[in-house]
N, CA, C and O of each residue as an XYZ file, in Angstrom:
528
protein
N       0.845     -1.180      0.000
C       0.000      0.000      0.000
C       0.891      1.245      0.000
O       1.792      1.369      0.830
N       0.638      2.156     -0.924
C       1.423      3.375     -1.009
C       1.029      4.329      0.103
O      -0.151      4.498      0.409
N       2.036      4.948      0.702
C       1.801      5.906      1.784
C       2.184      7.294      1.292
O       3.032      7.449      0.414
N       1.546      8.288      1.872
C       1.853      9.664      1.509
C       3.186     10.065      2.138
O       3.496      9.674      3.263
N       3.965     10.848      1.399
C       5.240     11.316      1.934
C       4.986     12.310      3.047
O       3.993     13.038      3.047
N       5.922     12.324      4.008
C       5.773     13.207      5.150
C       6.078     14.640      4.779
O       6.891     14.896      3.891
N       5.439     15.566      5.442
C       5.763     16.970      5.280
C       4.777     17.721      4.402
O       4.005     17.133      3.644
N       4.831     19.025      4.530
C       3.958     19.918      3.792
C       4.738     20.527      2.631
O       5.928     20.808      2.774
N       4.094     20.735      1.488
C       4.803     21.249      0.313
C       4.812     22.769      0.232
O       5.691     23.333     -0.420
N       3.883     23.438      0.858
C       3.793     24.899      0.865
C       3.764     25.489     -0.541
O       4.256     26.599     -0.743
N       3.207     24.785     -1.507
C       3.099     25.240     -2.896
C       4.447     25.651     -3.478
O       4.536     26.619     -4.233
N       5.497     24.907     -3.123
C       6.833     25.186     -3.633
C       7.455     23.910     -4.167
O       7.068     22.808     -3.778
N       8.406     24.064     -5.048
C       9.186     22.920     -5.500
C      10.176     22.561     -4.411
O      10.324     23.304     -3.440
N      10.856     21.436     -4.555
C      11.681     20.928     -3.458
C      12.844     21.853     -3.107
O      13.163     21.997     -1.926
N      13.483     22.480     -4.080
C      14.623     23.361     -3.801
C      14.247     24.563     -2.952
O      14.837     24.769     -1.892
N      13.267     25.372     -3.396
C      12.849     26.513     -2.574
C      12.286     26.101     -1.219
O      12.441     26.822     -0.234
N      11.631     24.940     -1.167
C      11.069     24.471      0.101
C      12.185     24.133      1.088
O      12.094     24.478      2.266
N      13.247     23.456      0.612
C      14.379     23.129      1.491
C      15.094     24.393      1.940
O      15.506     24.497      3.096
N      15.245     25.356      1.035
C      15.884     26.621      1.391
C      15.074     27.363      2.449
O      15.639     27.949      3.373
N      13.755     27.337      2.311
C      12.876     27.961      3.291
C      13.076     27.332      4.670
O      13.195     28.040      5.670
N      13.111     26.008      4.716
C      13.293     25.313      5.988
C      14.640     25.650      6.617
O      14.719     25.905      7.818
N      15.693     25.653      5.814
C      17.032     25.936      6.350
C      17.113     27.343      6.932
O      17.652     27.540      8.021
N      16.576     28.319      6.206
C      16.685     29.695      6.686
C      15.830     29.934      7.929
O      16.261     30.619      8.856
N      14.612     29.367      7.951
C      13.750     29.590      9.098
C      14.249     28.857     10.342
O      14.161     29.385     11.450
N      14.767     27.655     10.164
C      15.306     26.931     11.319
C      16.560     27.642     11.824
O      16.781     27.729     13.032
N      17.377     28.147     10.906
C      18.544     28.938     11.308
C      18.135     30.174     12.087
O      18.765     30.517     13.087
N      17.077     30.849     11.631
C      16.573     32.028     12.342
C      16.053     31.658     13.723
O      16.221     32.414     14.681
N      15.427     30.500     13.821
C      14.925     30.048     15.118
C      16.076     29.872     16.108
O      15.960     30.274     17.266
N      17.181     29.277     15.665
C      18.313     29.071     16.560
C      19.022     30.378     16.876
O      19.560     30.524     17.974
N      19.043     31.328     15.956
C      19.672     32.618     16.231
C      18.844     33.458     17.188
O      19.371     34.003     18.158
N      17.543     33.564     16.916
C      16.674     34.445     17.700
C      15.961     33.735     18.840
O      15.457     34.383     19.757
N      15.915     32.421     18.791
C      15.264     31.569     19.782
C      13.747     31.721     19.817
O      13.084     31.122     20.664
N      13.184     32.529     18.889
C      11.734     32.714     18.837
C      11.377     33.399     17.525
O      11.944     34.443     17.201
N      10.439     32.827     16.762
C       9.993     33.466     15.529
C       8.481     33.343     15.399
O       7.873     32.408     15.921
N       7.883     34.302     14.695
C       6.452     34.299     14.428
C       6.239     33.926     12.976
O       6.849     34.514     12.082
N       5.379     32.955     12.738
C       5.120     32.470     11.383
C       3.728     31.855     11.345
O       2.992     31.914     12.330
N       3.369     31.267     10.215
C       2.065     30.613     10.146
C       2.127     29.285     10.913
O       3.199     28.717     11.119
N       0.983     28.823     11.315
C       0.913     27.607     12.126
C       1.431     26.384     11.368
O       2.123     25.545     11.944
N       1.100     26.283     10.083
C       1.546     25.137      9.286
C       3.069     25.121      9.162
O       3.692     24.066      9.279
N       3.664     26.284      8.927
C       5.125     26.354      8.815
C       5.771     26.059     10.157
O       6.800     25.385     10.205
N       5.199     26.541     11.235
C       5.766     26.281     12.557
C       5.790     24.786     12.856
O       6.767     24.277     13.406
N       4.724     24.086     12.499
C       4.679     22.644     12.732
C       5.734     21.920     11.903
O       6.313     20.933     12.358
N       5.984     22.403     10.698
C       6.988     21.788      9.841
C       8.401     22.118     10.332
O       9.277     21.253     10.310
N       8.634     23.364     10.775
C       9.955     23.762     11.282
C      10.322     22.953     12.507
O      11.489     22.625     12.721
N       9.318     22.632     13.311
C       9.570     21.891     14.540
C      10.276     20.562     14.258
O      11.181     20.175     14.997
N       9.872     19.866     13.202
C      10.498     18.585     12.841
C      11.995     18.747     12.625
O      12.799     17.978     13.152
N      12.359     19.760     11.841
C      13.767     19.965     11.526
C      14.546     20.481     12.729
O      15.666     20.038     12.982
N      13.961     21.411     13.470
C      14.648     21.998     14.618
C      14.960     20.936     15.670
O      16.053     20.926     16.236
N      14.023     20.059     15.927
C      14.242     19.026     16.938
C      15.311     18.037     16.487
O      16.122     17.589     17.298
N      15.318     17.692     15.195
C      16.360     16.803     14.675
C      17.740     17.429     14.811
O      18.687     16.781     15.255
N      17.844     18.696     14.423
C      19.132     19.370     14.478
C      19.616     19.522     15.919
O      20.808     19.373     16.190
N      18.712     19.815     16.834
C      19.110     19.972     18.231
C      19.558     18.635     18.828
O      20.491     18.597     19.630
N      18.909     17.559     18.449
C      19.313     16.238     18.925
C      20.716     15.902     18.432
O      21.528     15.363     19.183
N      20.998     16.219     17.175
C      22.352     16.000     16.639
C      23.361     16.874     17.375
O      24.453     16.413     17.708
N      23.010     18.122     17.630
C      23.925     19.059     18.274
C      24.249     18.646     19.702
O      25.327     18.964     20.205
N      23.341     17.947     20.360
C      23.593     17.496     21.729
C      24.784     16.548     21.781
O      25.509     16.526     22.776
N      25.001     15.756     20.713
C      26.170     14.869     20.689
C      27.455     15.682     20.674
O      28.402     15.369     21.394
N      27.488     16.733     19.848
C      28.611     17.663     19.847
C      29.908     17.148     19.246
O      30.921     17.843     19.318
N      29.921     15.963     18.657
C      31.166     15.448     18.094
C      31.353     15.961     16.660
O      30.508     16.685     16.133
N      32.457     15.578     16.050
C      32.797     16.053     14.715
C      31.774     15.607     13.675
O      31.438     16.367     12.767
N      31.288     14.397     13.805
C      30.295     13.895     12.852
C      29.017     14.723     12.909
O      28.454     15.071     11.871
N      28.562     15.036     14.110
C      27.351     15.839     14.268
C      27.576     17.246     13.713
O      26.698     17.800     13.052
N      28.745     17.821     13.980
C      29.051     19.157     13.476
C      29.045     19.177     11.946
O      28.514     20.108     11.341
N      29.629     18.163     11.325
C      29.655     18.098      9.856
C      28.252     17.910      9.286
O      27.918     18.484      8.249
N      27.443     17.117      9.952
C      26.058     16.920      9.518
C      25.303     18.246      9.547
O      24.597     18.583      8.596
N      25.451     18.997     10.635
C      24.751     20.272     10.762
C      25.259     21.295      9.759
O      24.487     22.119      9.267
N      26.558     21.249      9.449
C      27.124     22.190      8.485
C      26.605     21.940      7.073
O      26.694     22.822      6.219
N      26.072     20.766      6.819
C      25.446     20.499      5.516
C      24.182     21.332      5.338
O      23.801     21.650      4.211
N      23.538     21.684      6.437
C      22.247     22.355      6.364
C      22.256     23.795      6.871
O      21.450     24.609      6.421
N      23.153     24.120      7.799
C      23.135     25.426      8.446
C      24.481     26.130      8.290
O      25.505     25.463      8.143
N      24.502     27.469      8.318
C      25.761     28.209      8.245
C      26.636     27.973      9.485
O      26.121     27.626     10.548
N      27.944     28.158      9.351
C      28.862     27.870     10.463
C      28.574     28.638     11.749
O      28.713     28.079     12.837
N      28.176     29.910     11.650
C      27.939     30.676     12.890
C      26.731     30.138     13.649
O      26.709     30.173     14.879
N      25.730     29.643     12.934
C      24.560     29.080     13.603
C      24.910     27.738     14.228
O      24.460     27.429     15.332
N      25.717     26.933     13.523
C      26.137     25.633     14.060
C      26.956     25.833     15.332
O      26.797     25.094     16.303
N      27.823     26.828     15.320
C      28.640     27.109     16.505
C      27.761     27.484     17.696
O      27.960     26.978     18.800
N      26.793     28.368     17.474
C      25.885     28.760     18.560
C      25.063     27.573     19.028
O      24.846     27.389     20.226
N      24.610     26.772     18.081
C      23.775     25.612     18.404
C      24.528     24.617     19.279
O      23.990     24.147     20.282
N      25.752     24.293     18.917
C      26.517     23.285     19.657
C      27.060     23.832     20.973
O      27.042     23.129     21.983
N      27.540     25.073     20.980
C      28.211     25.604     22.173
C      27.276     26.253     23.184
O      27.547     26.206     24.384
N      26.169     26.865     22.723
C      25.304     27.593     23.646
C      23.949     26.921     23.880
O      23.496     26.808     25.019
N      23.319     26.486     22.819
C      21.941     25.989     22.940
C      21.895     24.535     23.395
O      21.159     24.204     24.325
N      22.670     23.666     22.755
C      22.604     22.230     23.052
C      22.921     21.873     24.508
O      22.268     20.983     25.053
N      23.891     22.521     25.165
C      24.159     22.154     26.567
C      22.961     22.347     27.507
O      22.857     21.658     28.522
N      22.059     23.279     27.176
C      20.871     23.486     28.016
C      19.922     22.290     27.978
O      19.151     22.071     28.912
N      19.985     21.512     26.881
C      19.033     20.430     26.665
C      19.638     19.044     26.878
O      19.056     18.057     26.428
N      20.777     18.936     27.543
C      21.429     17.633     27.725
C      20.559     16.650     28.498
O      20.586     15.451     28.223
N      19.797     17.140     29.451
C      18.970     16.238     30.257
C      17.582     16.011     29.660
O      16.848     15.141     30.127
N      17.218     16.768     28.648
C      15.879     16.680     28.052
C      15.907     15.739     26.853
O      16.787     15.840     25.999
N      14.950     14.829     26.792
C      14.834     13.901     25.666
C      13.696     14.334     24.754
O      12.569     13.856     24.885
N      13.993     15.233     23.839
C      12.976     15.705     22.901
C      12.133     16.809     23.497
O      12.273     17.146     24.672
N      11.255     17.372     22.682
C      10.387     18.451     23.145
C      11.145     19.738     23.372
O      10.962     20.395     24.396
N      11.999     20.109     22.424
C      12.848     21.291     22.591
C      12.152     22.575     22.165
O      12.599     23.665     22.519
N      11.065     22.461     21.411
C      10.372     23.644     20.910
C       8.937     23.695     21.428
O       8.353     22.686     21.822
N       8.402     24.902     21.409
C       7.026     25.133     21.854
C       6.330     25.945     20.766
O       6.905     26.900     20.242
N       5.108     25.577     20.426
C       4.321     26.345     19.465
C       3.162     26.986     20.210
O       2.338     26.301     20.816
N       3.112     28.315     20.154
C       2.043     29.077     20.796
C       1.152     29.617     19.684
O       1.606     30.380     18.832
N      -0.102     29.222     19.695
C      -1.016     29.647     18.644
C      -1.532     31.049     18.914
O      -1.961     31.374     20.021
N      -1.478     31.870     17.875
C      -2.008     33.231     17.936
C      -3.318     33.263     17.162
O      -3.801     32.222     16.716
N      -3.878     34.414     17.005
C      -5.095     34.535     16.213
C      -4.790     34.485     14.729
O      -3.675     34.173     14.312
N      -5.799     34.796     13.948
C      -5.644     34.808     12.502
C      -5.041     36.142     12.057
O      -5.293     37.185     12.661
N      -4.241     36.090     10.991
C      -3.647     37.292     10.422
C      -4.744     38.087      9.727
O      -5.604     37.505      9.067
N      -4.726     39.423      9.869
C      -5.801     40.247      9.322
C      -5.873     40.193      7.804
O      -6.964     40.106      7.242
N      -4.733     40.241      7.138
C      -4.736     40.393      5.681
C      -5.329     39.190      4.952
O      -6.155     39.359      4.056
N      -4.919     37.984      5.324
C      -5.392     36.802      4.596
C      -6.021     35.740      5.494
O      -6.315     34.635      5.039
N      -6.226     36.072      6.762
C      -6.883     35.190      7.726
C      -6.122     33.876      7.952
O      -6.726     32.858      8.290
N      -4.795     33.902      7.765
C      -3.981     32.713      8.009
C      -3.762     32.540      9.511
O      -3.574     33.519     10.233
N      -3.787     31.298      9.973
C      -3.543     31.022     11.384
C      -2.075     31.290     11.683
O      -1.197     30.760     11.003
N      -1.805     32.100     12.687
C      -0.438     32.468     13.040
C      -0.022     31.758     14.325
O      -0.858     31.372     15.142
N       1.294     31.597     14.481
C       1.824     30.936     15.669
C       3.231     31.452     15.947
O       3.914     31.961     15.058
N       3.643     31.309     17.190
C       5.011     31.610     17.594
C       5.669     30.276     17.892
O       5.128     29.467     18.645
N       6.831     30.044     17.307
C       7.610     28.852     17.643
C       8.848     29.337     18.377
O       9.541     30.244     17.917
N       9.119     28.725     19.520
C      10.260     29.144     20.330
C      10.912     27.943     20.980
O      10.311     26.877     21.110
N      12.152     28.139     21.383
C      12.858     27.105     22.132
C      12.340     27.114     23.558
O      12.064     28.180     24.109
N      12.204     25.951     24.158
C      11.597     25.839     25.480
C      12.469     26.497     26.542
O      11.986     27.309     27.331
N      13.742     26.153     26.561
C      14.646     26.694     27.577
C      15.536     27.749     26.939
O      16.662     27.468     26.528
N      15.014     28.966     26.864
C      15.826     30.031     26.297
C      16.268     30.966     27.413
O      15.663     31.005     28.484
N      17.321     31.711     27.151
C      17.808     32.645     28.156
C      16.915     33.867     28.143
O      16.871     34.605     27.159
N      16.211     34.078     29.228
C      15.281     35.190     29.322
C      15.981     36.367     29.985
O      16.473     36.250     31.107
N      16.026     37.485     29.304
C      16.736     38.658     29.799
C      16.092     39.212     31.066
O      16.792     39.713     31.945
N      14.763     39.129     31.170
C      14.074     39.651     32.351
C      14.452     38.859     33.599
O      14.666     39.444     34.662
N      14.537     37.520     33.479
C      14.902     36.687     34.619
C      16.321     36.969     35.067
O      16.602     36.978     36.266
N      17.222     37.200     34.121
C      18.612     37.498     34.453
C      18.689     38.813     35.212
O      19.424     38.920     36.194
N      17.935     39.816     34.766
C      17.926     41.122     35.438
C      17.356     40.983     36.842
O      17.878     41.592     37.776
N      16.289     40.192     37.017
C      15.700     40.006     38.343
C      16.678     39.309     39.283
O      16.780     39.691     40.449
N      17.400     38.292     38.801
C      18.376     37.582     39.630
C      19.487     38.512     40.078
O      19.915     38.465     41.232
N      19.956     39.357     39.170
C      21.031     40.290     39.500
C      20.559     41.309     40.526
O      21.294     41.635     41.459
N      19.336     41.816     40.363
C      18.820     42.803     41.298
C      18.588     42.186     42.688
O      18.776     42.867     43.696
N      18.183     40.912     42.756
C      17.986     40.255     44.046
C      19.320     40.022     44.738
O      19.403     40.130     45.961
N      20.362     39.705     43.984
C      21.673     39.459     44.572
C      22.275     40.747     45.149
O      23.009     40.687     46.136
N      21.984     41.888     44.562
C      22.518     43.158     45.040
C      21.902     43.566     46.363
O      22.548     44.235     47.170
N      20.644     43.164     46.598
C      19.931     43.553     47.834
C      20.399     42.738     48.965
O      19.925     42.910     50.088
């Protein structure tokens, strides 16, 4: 029995679709939070979780695998800064928060973010408590 291939096509051919995934997942790791449509967020989650799982290993093979898909500066941040936060977590590295519909075309919007990100407000509160 033939099965349907996994993933959404987003009305694009395979080349532009792969480029879209690479750039958006790279942006997610750089900014740790992006706003996009719900369908794209669900698709980005698949790639982001795979890449983060590879980055947790941190060896040369994992680094070379990630460099096939992401630019070197993003791979460096992913392996050195982001992956160590998730060493004890087995999957579930991203969170999708559903927003309302976009006004212009009524598309369902969502925020995709990393679960354990460095929150600037918490850091400021910790510093202010230590001073007192």
